[in-house]
N, C-alpha and C positions, 0 to 999 in steps of 0.2 A: 452787432451780434453775429451776423452771417459770416463775417471773416473769421471769427473765433470758432464758429461751428464747423467750418470746412478746413481749418488749419491742419495740415498734415494728412488730409484725407486723399486717398488715391483711387477709391472705388465707391460705387453706390452702396455696396454691402457695408463698408466702413462707415459711410454717412448714416445709413439706417441704424447701425449698431450704436453710433454716438448719440443720435436722437433718442433711441430707446433707453439709453443708460442715464438720461437726465432724471433728476430726483423726483419731480412731480409731473402730474398730467398737464398742469398749466405750463410748465417749462417745456415739455415735449410739444405741446400744441403751438406755443409761441415760436419754437425753433422750426417747426414744420411750416408755419406761416412765412417765416423769413426765407426758408428754402424755396417755397413756391414763388414768392416775389422775385427772388433772384433767377429762378428757372424761367419765368415768363419774360424777364428782361433779356436773358441770354439765348434762349432757344431759337434756332434759325427757322424752325417750322412756323412758329407763330408770327415772328417778325413784327411785334408790336412797336409802335412809335414811342409809347410811354406807358409805364405801369405804376400805379399808385396803391399803397397800402390804404386801408379804409380811413385811417386818421389823416392821411395826406391828400385825399381827394379834394381838388379845388372847388370852391363854391360854385363856379360856373357850371361844372359838370354835375354837381349835386342838384342844381336847379334843372338841368336837362333831364335828370332822372326823376324829378318831382319831389326832391327832398331838399328844399332851400335851407333848412336848418341843419347844422352839424349835429347829428345824432346817430346812434347805431341803426343801420339799415339792413342788417342780416347778411352782410357780405364781408369778406376779408379784404377785398380790393377790386380794382377795376383796371382794365387795360384798354388803351386806345389804339385802333388800327390806323394805318396811313390814310384811309378814306374817312376817318372820323367816327367809325363805328365803335360803340362802347361795349365791352365784354366784361361782365362781372364774374368773379371767381370766389369760391368758398373752399378753403383748405380744410379737409376733414381727414 
């Protein structure tokens, strides 16, 4: 979905307009979540080792967070730093 979202985009303004033009709030929210996931992967400031969408978080990390069962835990994803620190993110 992210590749389709950014196809032909050359500025932040164009990306924002494309997301805003999606037909439903759910579509816009999902597109923004995809954008955030890609941003955290690529942004050189954060330099995360790995970024997971909520549905992709490995069981071992869920256990570290105290959520051994796969269920909604109120976040959109997590990122792992090179030193093993876990950072949760919520795309709003």
